[in-house]
C-alpha positions as CSV (number, residue, x, y, z in Angstrom):
1,M,-2.5,-25.2,28.1
2,F,0.8,-26.6,26.9
3,T,4.3,-27.0,28.2
4,G,6.4,-26.4,25.0
5,I,7.8,-29.9,25.1
6,I,7.4,-31.2,21.6
7,E,6.0,-34.8,21.3
8,D,6.2,-35.5,17.6
9,L,7.1,-34.0,14.3
10,G,4.0,-34.2,12.0
11,I,4.1,-34.1,8.2
12,I,1.7,-31.9,6.3
13,T,-0.1,-34.2,3.8
14,D,-3.0,-32.0,2.6
15,L,-4.0,-28.3,2.7
16,K,-7.5,-27.3,1.6
17,Q,-8.7,-23.7,1.5
18,E,-12.4,-23.2,2.2
19,N,-13.4,-19.5,2.1
20,T,-10.9,-17.9,4.6
21,N,-10.3,-21.2,6.5
22,L,-7.5,-23.6,5.9
23,H,-8.0,-27.3,6.6
24,I,-4.6,-28.8,7.5
25,T,-4.2,-32.6,7.4
26,V,-1.2,-34.1,9.3
27,K,0.3,-37.5,9.5
28,S,1.6,-38.2,13.0
29,N,2.7,-41.0,15.3
30,I,0.3,-39.6,18.0
31,T,-2.8,-39.7,15.8
32,S,-4.0,-42.9,17.3
33,E,-4.1,-41.2,20.7
34,L,-6.1,-38.2,19.5
35,K,-9.9,-37.7,19.5
36,I,-12.2,-35.3,17.7
37,D,-12.4,-31.9,19.5
38,Q,-9.0,-32.3,21.1
39,S,-6.5,-29.4,21.2
40,V,-3.1,-29.9,19.6
41,A,-0.4,-27.3,19.2
42,H,1.0,-27.1,15.7
43,N,4.2,-25.0,15.6
44,G,2.9,-23.5,18.9
45,V,-0.6,-22.8,17.5
46,C,-3.5,-24.4,19.4
47,L,-5.9,-26.0,16.9
48,T,-8.9,-28.3,17.3
49,V,-8.9,-31.8,15.7
50,V,-11.9,-32.0,13.4
51,N,-11.3,-35.3,11.6
52,I,-9.3,-38.5,12.1
53,D,-8.6,-41.1,9.5
54,N,-6.1,-43.8,10.4
55,D,-2.6,-42.1,10.9
56,Y,-4.0,-38.8,9.6
57,Y,-5.9,-36.0,11.3
58,T,-7.3,-32.7,10.2
59,V,-7.4,-29.3,12.0
60,T,-8.8,-26.0,10.8
61,A,-7.1,-22.6,11.0
62,I,-9.3,-19.5,10.6
63,K,-8.2,-16.2,9.0
64,E,-7.2,-14.6,12.3
65,T,-4.8,-17.5,13.0
66,L,-3.4,-17.5,9.4
67,D,-2.8,-13.7,9.6
68,K,-0.8,-13.9,12.8
69,T,1.2,-17.1,12.4
70,N,3.4,-18.9,10.0
71,L,0.7,-21.5,9.2
72,N,-0.3,-19.6,6.1
73,S,3.1,-20.5,4.5
74,L,2.7,-24.3,5.1
75,E,3.4,-26.6,2.2
76,I,2.8,-30.3,1.6
77,N,5.6,-32.4,3.3
78,D,6.5,-29.6,5.7
79,K,7.3,-30.7,9.3
80,V,5.4,-29.2,12.2
81,N,6.1,-29.4,15.9
82,L,3.3,-31.1,17.7
83,E,2.2,-31.2,21.3
84,R,-1.0,-32.3,22.9
85,A,-2.6,-30.3,25.7
86,M,-1.1,-30.8,29.1
87,K,-2.9,-33.2,31.5
88,L,-3.7,-31.8,34.9
89,G,-1.3,-33.2,37.4
90,D,1.5,-33.8,34.9
91,R,5.0,-32.3,35.4
92,L,5.5,-28.9,33.8
93,D,8.8,-29.7,32.0
94,G,8.9,-26.6,29.9
95,H,7.0,-23.5,30.9
96,I,3.3,-22.3,30.8
97,V,2.4,-22.1,27.1
98,Q,-1.1,-21.1,26.0
99,G,-0.9,-22.0,22.3
100,H,-1.8,-18.4,21.4
101,V,1.0,-17.1,19.1
102,D,1.7,-13.4,19.8
103,Q,3.5,-12.7,16.5
104,T,6.0,-14.1,14.0
105,G,9.7,-13.6,14.0
106,I,12.5,-14.2,11.5
107,C,15.5,-16.4,12.0
108,T,18.5,-14.2,11.4
109,N,21.4,-16.7,12.0
110,V,22.1,-20.3,12.7
111,K,25.5,-21.2,14.2
112,E,26.7,-24.7,15.0
113,E,28.9,-24.8,18.1
114,N,30.5,-28.3,18.5
115,G,27.4,-30.3,18.8
116,S,24.9,-27.6,19.8
117,W,23.3,-24.8,17.9
118,V,22.6,-21.1,18.5
119,F,19.7,-19.6,16.7
120,S,19.2,-15.8,16.4
121,F,15.7,-14.3,15.9
122,E,14.4,-10.8,15.2
123,Y,10.8,-9.6,15.8
124,D,8.7,-6.4,15.5
125,A,9.2,-4.6,18.8
126,S,6.3,-2.2,18.1
127,L,3.9,-4.9,19.2
128,N,5.2,-4.4,22.8
129,N,6.4,-8.0,23.3
130,L,9.7,-8.5,25.1
131,T,12.2,-11.1,26.2
132,I,14.5,-11.1,29.2
133,E,17.8,-12.8,29.7
134,K,17.2,-16.4,30.9
135,G,13.5,-15.9,30.5
136,S,11.2,-18.3,28.6
137,I,10.2,-18.0,25.0
138,T,8.3,-20.4,22.7
139,V,9.5,-20.7,19.2
140,N,7.3,-22.8,16.9
141,G,5.8,-24.3,20.1
142,T,9.2,-25.3,21.6
143,S,9.9,-24.0,25.1
144,L,13.3,-22.4,25.3
145,T,15.5,-20.2,27.4
146,V,16.4,-16.8,26.1
147,V,20.1,-15.8,25.8
148,N,21.4,-12.4,24.5
149,S,18.0,-10.7,24.9
150,G,17.8,-7.4,22.9
151,K,15.1,-4.8,22.2
152,N,13.7,-6.9,19.3
153,T,16.2,-9.7,19.1
154,F,17.1,-12.8,21.1
155,N,19.1,-16.0,20.8
156,V,18.3,-19.6,21.9
157,A,20.8,-22.5,22.4
158,I,19.6,-25.9,21.1
159,I,20.9,-29.2,22.3
160,P,21.2,-32.1,19.9
161,Y,18.0,-33.8,21.1
162,T,15.9,-30.7,20.5
163,Y,17.6,-30.2,17.1
164,Q,16.8,-33.7,16.0
165,H,13.3,-34.0,17.4
166,T,11.8,-30.6,16.3
167,N,11.7,-28.6,13.1
168,F,14.6,-26.5,14.2
169,N,16.7,-28.7,11.9
170,T,14.9,-27.1,9.0
171,F,15.5,-23.4,10.0
172,K,17.8,-21.2,8.0
173,K,18.3,-17.5,7.7
174,G,15.0,-16.0,6.7
175,T,12.8,-18.8,8.2
176,V,9.5,-17.3,9.6
177,V,8.7,-18.7,13.1
178,N,5.8,-18.4,15.5
179,L,6.6,-16.7,18.8
180,E,4.7,-16.9,22.1
181,F,6.2,-14.7,24.7
182,D,6.1,-15.6,28.4
183,V,2.6,-15.1,29.8
184,L,3.9,-13.7,33.1
185,G,6.0,-11.1,31.2
186,K,3.0,-10.1,29.1
187,Y,0.9,-9.4,32.2
188,V,3.8,-7.4,33.8
189,T,4.2,-5.4,30.6
190,K,0.5,-4.7,30.4
191,L,0.3,-3.5,34.1
192,T,3.4,-1.2,33.7
193,N,1.9,0.4,30.6
194,L,-1.5,1.3,32.2
195,N,-0.5,4.9,33.0
């Protein structure tokens, strides 16, 4: 379980394909606090730490994960948003995030507005995911509030701190992002479609 509050920007230092698995090595400021078998969200994808070496750690993404997320397009030196699993009893500063990406979306516009930014996204509505005005959405693991919710589109407004401390500052038109829709909304959608 995560909150969508990004702790660090990790740098991809190595990518190794092994059969259909991808081993991803990351350099991070939080590596010294990690342990083997710990869950860490990478651009919102929950992955297990399998190796630690000084400031570097490695996680493995399986084919299912690579098929449904943007991790299959990672390159050396890419920045990834990182968050460790929530501790029981901590404040829930973002919203309930599972680390299970529902689908990818595409950034369709980035607009600077006097010190803040508005990002527009589009996604495949045939997968039955939805956003609601002022509801929660996770984009590359970052907990955000939806503005201008449409059938298969939404916007988010980013403050300078979020822009500087996440990989949102690398987004441009056409950037593929991981989307995790609000878990409560997913249950309501499922229940209302049971007819």
